[in-house]
N, C-alpha and C positions, 0 to 999 in steps of 0.2 A: 601256800597253795596257789598254783598258777591261775591267771585269769582265764575263765572258761570260754570267753567269747572274744579272745584276742584276734585281731585281724586288721585289715586295711580296707578302706572305702576309697574308690577312685571315682571322681566325678567332676562336674563343672560348677564353679562358684557362681551362684545367682543371687545371693543376698548376704548381708552381714548385720550384726548388731554390736556396736561398741560398748554400750552401757546397759545391756539387758539386766545384768546383775554385777555385783562388785567383784566376784571371783573368776568370771569367765569372759572370754571374747567368743561370740557365737557366729558361726558361718553356716549358711544354707547351701547344700550341694544337690544338684540333680545328677543321679547316677543310674544310667539305664532306665530312665523314666520314673525313677523312684526318688522321693525327696528324703534327705537326711540332714540332721543338724550335727555340726561338729562343735563340741564344747571344749574350748581351749583354756586351761587354767592360766590366769594372770596373777593369782594370789593364792597363798597357801592357808589352809584352815587348820593345820596341825597345831595342837596345843603346845604351849611352852617352847615355841620355835619362831624364828623370824617369818613374817608373812611374805616377804619379797621372794619372788621366784628366781632361781638360777636359769640363765638363758644363754643360748649359743645359736648363731646363725652362720651358715656356710653356703657358698655357691658352688662348692666343689664336692662331687660325689663320685664313687667308683663307676666307671663305664658299665661294668657288668651289672651293677645294681640298678642304674637308671634304665638300661636296656630291658631288664626284667620288669621294671615298673611300666615302661611303655608297652610291653607285650600283654599286660593285664587287660582284660575286658573291663569296661565300666561296671561299677557295682561293688558289692561287699564280698570280701573273700576272707574266710577264716584261715589263719596261719598256724602251722605247727611250731611248738616251742623248741626249736633246734637251729643250729647253725647250718649254713649252706643254702638257705632259702631267702625269703624276704623279711623274716622276723628280725627285729632290731634289738640289740643289746648294747647299752651305752658302755658297758665295761668290757665287752668281748668283741664288738664290731670295730674294725680298724679305722672306720671313718668318723667315729664319734670321739670327741676329746673332752671328757668331763673336766679336766684340769684347766680348760680354756673357758669354761662356763663362768659367767659373772652375774651377780644380782642386778636385776633391773626393775625399777619401780613400775607398778601397773599403770598409773595414770597421774601425771603431774603437769602443771601448766607449761605451755611452750610446745614447739613443734619438734618432732623426730627425737624425743628424749625419753620415751617410756615404752613399755612393752606393748600397750595397745596401739601406739603409733606404728611400731614395727609391723604388727599383724595387720593393721588397717592398710598400710601402704602396700604390702604384699598382696592382700586380698583384693583391693580395688584394682591393682594392676592386672590380676588374673581375670577379674570380671570385665575389664576393658579390652582384653586381647582375645579374639576368637581363637579357639584351639588350645587355650591354656587349661591345664588340668591340676586338680588338687588330689593329693594322696594323704589321707588321715589314718594314722596308725594308733590303735588303742583298743578299748573294750566296747564292743557293739551292744546296743540295746534295740529292742523292737523287732518286728512291727508291733505297736500297741493298738490292737484292733479296736476301732471305734473311739480312740482317744486322740485328740489333736495335739500337735506339738505345743509345748508350753510357750514358746516365744514366736515362732513363725506361723503357727496355727494350721499347718498342713495336716492332713489325716491320711493314714494313721501315723502316729508319732514314731519316728525312727531316728537313730543317730549313733554317735560314737563319742566316748569320753575317755578319761585316763590318757590324755595326749601328753604324757610325761613319763619319766623314768618310773618303772613299776617294780623296783627291788630296793633293798636297803632300808625298808621301812621298819619302824619300831612301834610298839603300843598298838592302838586300835587298827592301824593300817598294815600291820605285819601280815595279815591274812592275804594281802594282795601280792606278796613277794613271789618272784619266780624269775628264772633266766629266760632270755630270748622272748621277751614280751613287752619291751619298752615302747612307749608312744612317741610320735613325732608328727610334725606337719610339714609336708613337702609339696612345693608348688613348682610346676613345670610350665615354662613359657615358650612361645614359638621360637624356633632357632636353637632348640636343645639347650636352653638356659634354665637354671635351677636355683631355687632358694629352699634350704632345709632348715627347719627350726626344731631345736631340741630344748626340753624343759626338765628341770628337776627342782626338788624342794630342799631347802637348807636343813631340814630335819632328816633327810635321807643320807645314808652312808654310801660312799663310793668304793667301799671294800666289802664284798659280799662273798658268801660261800657258793657252792654248786647249786643250792636251792634258792638263791637270791636273798638269803637272810644276812643281816649285818655280821661281819666278823668282829 
C-alpha cells in the first residue's frame, strides 16, 4: 500500500540534533514560515537484519530534476506516485544507483567516518551558507495541533520521515511498499551545487514488482 502522505518539504535548515535518539539524525527546517522536523534514519530497527544503513551520496543530479526542485515554492508538497515528476524511485529513477550503496555505521569514534558525520557536515554547511535549501522526500506528518515537536519543541509538531527507500520491505514493514515514493535528503548550496543522500535498509530487496513488493 503506497504511503498516503508521500511528498517533499523544501526549506531552510535552522537547527540539527546529532544524538537526539539512536536511530535518527534530526534536522529542523523553516519552510514558508512553518517549522518542520526531518527525521533521517541512521540505523535500521528491522528484526533479524543488520542495523547498519546502506548509504549513497552524490553531487551529480539531472539538470531537469534540479531545475524542477528550484522552481518549487518553499513548504510541503504532496507528490503523485508516478514517473515524470519529482517522485523518486531508487529502482526506476536513472540517477539513483542502488548497486553503489554501501553500509555505513551510524556513529563511531573519529572524524568523517560515519553516517552522522556525513549528515552533520552537509547540514552545518547548509546552515552556514545563506540561500542554501534542503529538500526532504518522505512521508509527511502533522500539523499536530497543540502538540509541540518531540525534539525541537516548536508548536505545532510538523515533519517528515521515511527518508529512505520505501519498497522491497518484508514482514511488518511490507505495508509501506509502493513504487515512486522513495525518500531522500537533497541539499542545494549557492552556485548550483548539490549533495544528494540516499538511504536503504539491508533488509530491503532491490528487486521489486510493479507494486513495490519484493520479487
